[in-house]
C-alpha positions in Angstrom: 14.0 33.4 -26.3 11.6 30.8 -28.1 13.5 28.7 -30.6 12.2 28.0 -34.1 11.7 24.4 -33.0 9.5 25.3 -30.1 7.4 27.6 -32.2 6.8 24.8 -34.8 6.3 22.2 -32.2 3.8 24.1 -30.2 1.2 22.5 -32.6 2.4 19.2 -31.2 0.2 18.2 -28.3 0.8 15.1 -26.2 -2.3 13.1 -25.7 -1.5 10.0 -23.5 1.0 8.1 -25.3 0.3 9.6 -28.8 1.6 12.6 -30.6 -1.3 14.6 -32.3 -0.5 17.1 -35.2 -2.6 19.1 -37.3 -2.3 16.3 -40.0 -3.7 13.7 -37.7 -2.6 11.4 -34.9 0.7 9.6 -34.9 0.9 6.9 -32.2 4.1 6.2 -30.4 3.3 3.7 -27.6 5.7 3.9 -24.7 6.7 0.3 -24.3 6.9 -1.5 -20.9 10.7 -2.0 -21.2 12.9 1.0 -22.0 15.5 1.1 -24.7 18.5 0.4 -22.4 17.0 -3.1 -21.2 16.7 -4.2 -24.8 20.2 -2.7 -25.7 21.9 -4.3 -22.6 20.5 -7.7 -23.5 22.4 -7.5 -26.8 25.5 -6.2 -25.2 24.8 -2.9 -27.1 25.0 0.7 -26.0 22.2 3.1 -26.6 23.3 6.5 -25.7 22.6 10.2 -25.7 24.4 13.5 -25.4 23.9 15.1 -22.0 23.6 18.8 -21.1 24.4 19.8 -17.6 21.8 22.4 -17.2 18.8 20.2 -17.5 20.7 17.3 -16.0 20.9 19.5 -12.8 17.6 21.3 -13.0 14.8 19.3 -14.8 13.4 16.1 -13.3 11.8 15.1 -16.6 15.0 15.4 -18.3 16.9 13.2 -15.7 14.0 10.7 -15.5 13.9 10.1 -19.4 17.8 10.1 -19.5 18.2 7.6 -16.8 15.2 5.4 -17.8 16.1 5.0 -21.4 19.9 5.1 -21.9 22.8 3.0 -20.8 25.4 5.3 -22.1 26.0 9.0 -22.1 28.2 11.6 -23.9 28.9 15.0 -22.5 27.6 17.4 -25.1 30.0 20.2 -24.1 31.3 19.6 -20.7 34.5 17.7 -21.8 35.6 19.9 -24.5 38.8 22.0 -24.3 37.0 25.4 -23.6 35.1 23.9 -20.8 38.1 21.8 -19.2 41.1 24.2 -19.7 39.9 27.7 -20.6 43.4 29.1 -19.6 46.8 27.6 -19.9 47.2 24.9 -17.2 44.0 26.0 -15.5 41.7 23.0 -15.5 38.1 23.0 -14.3 36.2 19.7 -14.0 33.0 20.6 -12.3 30.5 20.0 -15.1 32.4 17.0 -16.4 32.5 15.5 -12.9 28.7 16.2 -12.7 27.9 14.0 -15.8 30.4 11.2 -14.9 28.9 11.0 -11.3 25.4 10.9 -12.7 26.3 8.2 -15.0 28.2 6.2 -12.5 25.0 6.4 -10.2 22.7 5.2 -12.9 24.8 2.3 -14.3 25.7 4.2 -17.5 28.9 4.0 -19.7 30.6 7.5 -20.5 32.0 8.2 -23.8 34.3 11.1 -23.5 34.0 13.9 -26.1 36.2 15.5 -27.5 40.0 16.0 -26.7 41.2 17.5 -30.0 39.0 19.6 -32.3 39.2 22.8 -34.4 36.3 24.2 -32.6 35.5 25.0 -29.0 39.3 25.4 -28.4 40.4 28.5 -26.7 42.2 31.1 -28.4 45.4 30.8 -26.4 45.9 27.3 -27.8 45.4 28.5 -31.4 48.0 31.0 -31.3 50.9 28.7 -30.0 53.8 27.9 -32.2 54.3 24.1 -33.2 56.5 23.1 -30.2 54.3 24.7 -27.6 51.0 23.6 -29.4 52.3 19.9 -29.3 53.2 20.3 -25.7 49.8 21.9 -24.7 48.1 19.0 -26.6 50.0 16.3 -24.7 49.5 18.0 -21.3 45.8 18.5 -21.9 45.1 14.9 -22.9 47.2 13.6 -20.3 45.4 15.6 -17.7 41.9 15.1 -18.8 42.1 11.4 -19.7 44.2 10.7 -16.7 41.6 12.2 -14.5 39.0 9.9 -15.7 41.3 6.7 -16.2 39.2 3.6 -15.7 35.9 5.5 -15.5 35.5 6.7 -19.2 35.4 3.8 -21.4 35.9 5.4 -24.8 37.0 8.9 -26.1 36.7 10.9 -29.1 40.4 11.6 -29.4 40.3 13.7 -32.5 37.3 15.1 -34.1 36.5 16.3 -37.8 40.1 16.2 -39.2 38.6 16.4 -42.8 37.1 19.0 -44.8 33.9 18.5 -46.8 35.8 17.2 -49.8 37.8 14.6 -47.9 41.1 16.6 -47.7 42.8 17.4 -44.5 41.1 20.2 -42.7 43.1 23.4 -42.7 42.9 24.0 -39.0 45.3 25.5 -36.7 46.3 21.9 -35.6 47.1 21.1 -39.2 48.8 24.4 -40.1 51.1 24.1 -37.2 51.7 20.2 -36.8 50.6 18.7 -40.0 48.9 15.3 -40.0 51.2 14.1 -37.2 49.0 15.8 -34.7 46.5 13.0 -35.3 48.8 10.1 -34.4 50.2 12.0 -31.4 46.9 12.8 -29.9 46.2 9.0 -30.0 49.5 8.2 -28.5 49.1 10.8 -25.6 45.6 9.3 -25.0 46.8 5.6 -24.8 49.5 6.7 -22.3 47.0 8.5 -20.1 44.6 5.4 -20.1 45.8 2.2 -21.5 42.3 0.6 -20.9 40.2 3.2 -22.8 39.0 2.6 -26.4 40.2 5.6 -28.6 38.0 6.9 -31.5 38.3 9.1 -34.4 35.1 11.0 -35.1 33.7 12.8 -38.1 30.5 13.9 -40.0 29.3 13.3 -43.5 30.9 9.9 -43.4 27.7 7.7 -43.2 27.8 6.6 -46.8 30.7 5.5 -49.1 32.1 9.0 -50.3 35.3 10.9 -50.8 35.3 11.9 -47.2 34.6 8.6 -45.6 37.2 7.0 -48.0 39.6 9.6 -46.8 38.9 8.5 -43.2 39.2 5.0 -44.1 42.5 5.3 -45.7 43.7 7.4 -42.7 42.8 4.9 -40.2 44.2 2.0 -42.3 47.6 3.9 -42.7 47.9 5.0 -39.1 46.9 1.6 -37.7 49.5 0.2 -40.0 52.1 2.4 -38.2 51.0 1.3 -34.8 48.8 4.3 -33.8 46.3 3.1 -31.4 43.0 3.9 -33.1 40.4 1.5 -31.7 37.2 2.7 -33.2 35.7 5.0 -35.8 32.8 7.4 -34.9 30.2 8.1 -37.6 28.2 11.1 -36.5 24.9 10.7 -38.2 23.6 14.2 -38.6 20.9 13.4 -41.2 18.0 15.4 -42.8 14.9 13.8 -44.3 15.1 16.2 -47.4 18.5 14.9 -48.5 17.7 11.2 -48.8 19.2 8.3 -46.8 22.8 6.9 -47.4 21.7 3.4 -48.4 25.2 2.2 -48.2 25.6 2.8 -44.6 25.9 -0.7 -43.7 28.5 -1.6 -46.3 30.4 1.5 -44.9 30.3 0.4 -41.4 31.4 -3.1 -42.4 34.4 -1.9 -44.2 35.5 0.1 -41.3 35.0 -3.0 -39.0 37.1 -5.0 -41.4 40.0 -2.8 -40.6 39.8 -4.2 -37.1 38.1 -1.3 -35.3 35.0 -0.9 -33.5 32.3 1.5 -35.1 29.9 3.7 -33.2 27.1 5.9 -34.4 28.0 8.9 -32.2 25.8 11.8 -32.8 22.6 10.7 -34.4 19.7 13.1 -35.2 17.3 13.5 -38.2 16.2 17.0 -38.9 13.3 18.0 -41.2 12.0 21.3 -42.4 9.5 22.8 -40.0 6.7 22.5 -39.2 6.7 18.8 -38.6 3.9 16.7 -39.7 2.8 13.1 -39.7 4.5 12.3 -42.8 7.8 13.9 -42.0 7.7 12.2 -38.7 7.1 8.8 -40.5 10.1 9.4 -42.7 12.3 10.4 -39.7 11.4 7.1 -38.0 12.4 5.1 -41.1 15.7 6.8 -41.1 16.2 6.1 -37.4 15.3 2.4 -38.0 17.7 2.2 -40.9 20.7 3.5 -38.9 20.1 1.2 -36.1 19.5 -1.7 -38.2 22.8 -1.0 -40.2 24.7 -0.8 -36.9 23.1 -4.0 -35.3 23.8 -6.0 -38.6 27.7 -5.5 -38.1 29.2 -7.2 -35.1 31.9 -4.6 -34.5 29.1 -1.7 -34.4 28.9 -1.4 -30.6 26.7 1.4 -30.0 24.4 4.2 -31.2 24.2 7.7 -29.5 21.5 10.2 -30.3 22.7 13.8 -30.0 20.3 14.7 -27.4 16.8 12.9 -27.0 14.4 15.8 -26.6 13.7 18.7 -29.0 13.7 21.0 -26.0 17.5 20.9 -26.1 18.5 20.3 -29.7 21.4 22.2 -31.4 19.6 21.8 -34.9 17.3 25.0 -34.9 20.1 27.3 -34.1 22.4 25.9 -36.7 19.9 25.2 -39.5 17.3 27.8 -39.4 13.9 26.5 -40.2 14.8 23.0 -39.4 14.5 20.9 -36.3 12.2 18.2 -34.6 15.3 16.1 -35.0 15.2 13.9 -31.8 13.1 10.9 -30.6 11.2 13.0 -28.0 9.2 16.1 -28.4 9.9 19.2 -26.3 7.4 17.9 -24.0 9.1 14.5 -23.4 6.6 12.5 -25.6 7.9 9.6 -27.5 7.6 10.1 -31.3 7.6 7.5 -34.0 11.5 7.6 -34.0 11.6 6.4 -30.5 9.3 3.5 -31.5 11.6 2.7 -34.3 14.7 2.5 -32.0 12.8 0.3 -29.5 11.4 -1.9 -32.0 14.9 -2.6 -33.6 16.5 -3.3 -30.2 13.6 -5.5 -29.0 14.1 -7.5 -32.3 
């Protein structure tokens, strides 16, 4: 089935290193040095989410991935439903595929995600409190333990807050209360003492009620000795909603707690069809995000949630929107790519 993004971007024709739209040409020159070279020179991680299908079957996907990025995140292959679909029955084929590819190509792996209210099998959701805590401990110990020393960082707990900054009323919270967050981090630390452990959420880019709730939780739990090493700011943005201009200030306040900060899932969607003006605005958003991160010493990396519009979650989740990533569906660099490159090249 053709996605809305593909229909809209069919009008985008790659011509050399330019992207041509009905509204006129938008040049996005492909530099001689890829993103990862400039990032590595800064001791910075420029990453992307990776899907196993195109990684295995599409040379253009692999070539772009391995040329441009020095870090990878498994888009789905390390989530609970992919790794332990039945109690105690673990499968790591897809996760191992991504890890092996990263190792072969000199890429750091960010593990995503251990405890989340979504993509968790029904058998977990129906457990009582004691059994649920035991299942969580066993799952984290098994998954993190398998990759100990090979996966540098983990999203241990994902999206614990609702959109208003209250604790999300997930099955985790209903059975275990807030304690599940601390327990998850302690289980992960025991499984791999060397990995950096992150808490990750969306709509926390600017200073607002949700990001302040996250800030307060991290501060409180670290004060109790819970091993939270970093905060992940997802960064699912849209040009029609304006840019969070206090992003740098927000990153800095988390860094001041003594944790690293990562931009973990950046994409910048727009109402389709794309045109030159929208792509220019998008590139400004990408530049603003990476500039904010690079300005704070403890902001250690930026990951785009996929790199080509050919494999983006956006059109299925936000009908009529898309074109959110730095490459077109035909692997042509957009102005957003150039913005990331220029910021890293500095």
